[in-house]
C-alpha positions, 0 to 999 in steps of 0.5 A: 629860879628855885621853885619846885612845887607849883599850883596852877588855878584854871577856870573853864567855861566861866565868864571872863572879864573885860579889858585884857582878860580871856575873851573866850574862857571856853577853850583853855588849852592854848592858854594852859600851853602858854602858861606851861611854857612860862613855868618852864622858864621861871621854874625849870626844875619844877618837880610837881605841878598841881592843877586846880581846875573848875571845869564842866566835864572830865574831858576838858580836865584831861585836855588841860592836863595834856596841855600842861605837859612838860611843865613839871616832872609830875602833874596832878589834876584836881577837878572842883565844882567851885573855886574856893580860896580857903580850900585851895589854900589848904591844898597848897599847904598840904602839897607844900606849894612854893609858887602859885600860877595863873594864865590868862585869868577870869575875874574869879580866878584873879580874886581867888588867886589873890586870896590864896597868895595872901593866905599862903604868903607865896609869890604868884606867876602871871603868865598872861596872854603874850606869846610864850618863849622858850629858853632860860631867863636872863633879863629881869625888870623890877618895878618898885615905887615905895620904900616897902616895895623896894624892901620886897624887891631887894630881898628877891634880888639877894635871893635870885641875883647871879652872874647870868641874871641881869636885873634892872629897874623900871616904872610901869609906863616904861615897861613897853620899851624894855626887852624883858624875860620876866617882870617882877612886881612887889604887889598883887594888883588884882584885875588891874594886873591883867589889864596892863600890857606886860612885855613878859610873864609877871612874878608877883613877890610874896607879901612882906611879913608884918613886923614882929611888933605890930605898930598901932595905926592911928585912927583918922576921923573927919568932923561930923555934919548934922543934916537933920538926920544922922551923923555919918563918918568915914573912919580910916587909918591915918597915913602921911600920904596916899589913899587912906585905908578904911579900918576893919569892921569893928565896934567904934565908940562915940563918947562925950563928957566922959560918957559912952553915948554910942557904940556902932559897928563900922562897915568898910570904915563907915558909921552912922549915929543918930544926931543929938542936938545937945552934943557938939563934940565926940571923942572917938575910939575903937572899942578894942583900944579903950582910949579916945583917939580923936576929938571931932566936932558936930557941925550945925547951921549957924547965922553967918554966911558959910563958904566951903572950900576944897581942903587940897587948895592952898589956904593963903586965899582964905586967911584974910576973909572975915565976913563969912565962916570957912569950912574945909571939905576933904574931897578924897582921902589922900590926906588925913584929917589930922594933916589937914587940921594942922595945915588949917591951924598954921594958916590961922583958920578953924581946924575943922574938916568934913568929908565929902564922901561921908556927906554924900554917902558915896561908899568905898568903890573906885567909881568916884574919879578926881575929875568929879571933885568940883561937881562933888563939892557943889553937891556937898554945898547943895546938901548942906544948904538943903539942911539949913546951912547958909552956904553962899559959895564953894571954892573949887580947884582946877577945871570948869566951874560946876553948876550951882543953884543959890550959891556961887562957884569960885576959884581961889583967885576970885575970893575977896572979902566983900562983906556982902555975901547974900544968903538965898533961901533954899528950894521949896522941896527936895525935888526942886533942889535936886532937879533944878527944873520946874514942874510943868503942868498941862501935858499928855504923857504915856510911858512904855516898856514895849519895843514894838510900840516904841518903833510904831511911835517913832515911824508914825511921828516922823511920817506925821511931821509937817514943819521940822524934825529934831532927832538925837541918838547916841548910836545908829546902825545900818540895820533892819531898824536904822535903814527904815528910819533913814528912809522915813527921815529922807521922805520927810525932808523930800516933802519940805520938812526941816530935818536936823539929826545929832549923833555922838561922834564916838559911839555913833562911829562917825568922825572919831578916829577916822571912822565912817558910819554908812547910815549916817553918811547916806543920811548926811547926803540926803537933800534937806537933812542936816546932820551933826556929830558931837565932839569928834575925837581926832587925836590921842584922847584923854579919859575925859574925851572918852567918857564925857559923851552925849548920851541923850536920845530924843525926837521932837516933831513940829515942836509939839510932840516928843519921844524921849527914852533910852533907845538908840537907833538899831535892832535890839532897841526896837525889835519885839520879842514876838517878832524876832526869829531866834535860834541857839546860833543867834548872836546876842545883838539879835536878841531884843533888849528891854527898854523904855520911853515916853510919848509927850505932848504939851508945854514940856516939849519946849523944854525937851527941844531946848535940850536938843538945841543945846546939843545942836549948837555945841555940835556947830548947828545954827540956833533956831526959835522954840515956841511953847505948845499949848496944854495937851493934858493934865500931867505935870512933869519935869525935864532934868538935864545933866551936863557931864562934869558940870553937875550931877542932876540926874544922880541927885534926882534918883537919890531924891526919888529914892529918899522920898519913897514911903511905901514902895519903889521900883528900879528898872536898870541893867547897869552897875548901881553907883554905891550912892544909889545903892545906899539910898535903897538901903536907907529906904529898906530901913524905913520899911519901903518895899524896894524892887529892882529889875535887871538883866544880862548884858549878854543875853542867854537862853536857859543859862547858855550865853548867846555868842557874838563880839565881846560876849564873854566880857559882857558876861563878866560885866553882868557879874558887876551889875548883879554884885551891886544889887547883892547888898539890896537883896541881903538887906531885904530888898527884892531883885528879879532877873528879867525872863522871857518865856519861849515864843512860837517863832523861836527855835523849838526848845530854845527855852526861856531867854534872859535878855539885857535890861537897857531901860532906865526907870524909877517909880515911887509910891504909885505917884511918880515915874521917871524915864530917860537916858540916864542909867543908875551908874557912875557914867550917867551920874557924872560923865555923860550928858543925860536927860530924864523926864520925871512925871508926877502923875498918879495915874501914869505912875500906876500904869507903869507899875502895872507893866513892871508887875507883869515883867516881874511876874514872869522873871526870876526872883533872887532868893536871899535864903538860897545857899547858891545865891549866898555863895555867889554873893560872897564870892563877888563881894569884892566887886563892891570896890571894882570901878563901875566906870570900867563896866560895859 
């Protein structure tokens, strides 16, 4: 192939990504040698190779140069302090580059290389991590699944086809069965490119040049729901099929009666305008193209019962329904609103369609999986019901019926025109509607952010048990924490206490894929101990089986005392920073994490025990009786239980807590914010609420140097995603702090400040409410896994927790939005807004 001048982008000593990205970015020589071998095959006549390397020292740069020997006649090395796509593109133009090359890349290299390819309009060679081969290329496999892709591949075949080059076509799923020397793709897939297992190096073709005359792409806008606050819309380009693309950020005009009413700037296709009761429809257009492009209605509560249905469902089931109003809800932007309206008209239905993502304010990340659609539709129904709409039912697609409160969840075949739809009154408060849980008074509750205290509570509670112990965790390890707890449970069983232990099979490493956990195996063999594992996987799993796990953690003793929080059974969750001996050679799992939990007594313990009973019977355990204990204090609290893919109770609770803040809000969590929660924080900031977020590093580090250990570099990359989801909060005026623990006497002298992982899941609001439990503020906890949190509505308890958070924040590193270094970092990782949070660690 006739590529002569090549540009190789390398990053050394920086975080690599999860999945199939570089596991250790600290030793690039082997990767560059492998990349050089791929270059020799694809570009055997290469004249010049320009290497742009982000390295920590000059010697590493020379190692990279030597490793690339033989890839071209001349090799030029450019060392840079940071990878900047604009600067690299300028260098590429100056050097007349005709091929971009990456090896086994970091997340940053992928993002920069994709932008450079776009700016220069050049092909890109992804060498990957498979063993390099020598010799000329003879077998090329092309992947193309659309007309545009076929055009691009056809141009490649015309240019490169020859008698000694055999070119075939295949789909991605069949590539593993091909014996290819080179795979040709028409499009650059970003991080997903590096997560796929390719049989050979991958050549990503040049972006197709736009047509000589740009086509005017029509605007697509859903109808607007007036929820007594703002009208929110997602503005996309209309397309016939496939995921709709958001319009570029620009001014959008909302007009009515021939008068311009609102001009708002779209952000990732999203806009908000204040509601006006006098306006029931708008003409919408882009300010740059001043002509109404689409008329949309404003939907307000009516008197007739309202049924929401998934706009993807066949409309036949609804055509004879006269006793209720119908409203189509687009669950995901794979069909334009224009198409949906045409389908509704053909069925004789009102041509009105609203967008679920706009109503829920979900943002544009790829977090929201199609498995969530039934639950999301139920959430749309709940939101509209809370705003006064007389919602009586939703009609969802395939899968189990979602949990609903106050209205029915139906499948299409269950629809009938009964004429007897009963409209139930909405919940009295937003918190009741969100949690679906009563406020229970008469409890004694203490919340901690202290591993050593939590460890004492755990062992003391087991030691004091007289009748029964119910213990559930997600993970359990045979280490300095797990083994003593095993002994304590065995001792309780020996004195006649009934001991029931429940562990998630997959993450407990017991029973799934033939795995055996020595701690749990010994515990199962102890007399008087009954151990169950939840949902073992014994064959090829689906994504749902992998993600829909039971993440709850709790201990209930004698039906009177409960411990609930985020801790699993292993060292990092219960070790205190003052107790561990750390050195620069310590593994990251030896470093304690910040976690949180609650010690609970009183009537609410019965609700916690019912949650355990639910998981216990699902795992095959026999049911048992639960008695409500007498009052033990004055605190009122709710137990919020979330069942994966059946409801979104904890996500709804967190959003309700944030939306209810009037003075200040604290969030302590180390996982990537689902954008819906991020947007709720942004709304709070706009209301004048002080928003503080305390987060950490998934791979703990000492003064910037990560501790080593399995998946250390992948966890560093995942930390980038976590921090990127807080960047918008900081930019809007919120405060973010990176947890820091200063040097302790029992650590290696000179080790310095440690920046550990934050595993706590906690929100406090206005010094009056505090929540703690197992649910992170991410998409996995929001939809996939079973979770449990306790929401304590007690000012004294909330203020005590906030005082502890103040202490932690006081010692931590503040993220300064005026710091040019942070601004550069935030800009670099802005694209991570759309990176699927489901892929985080």
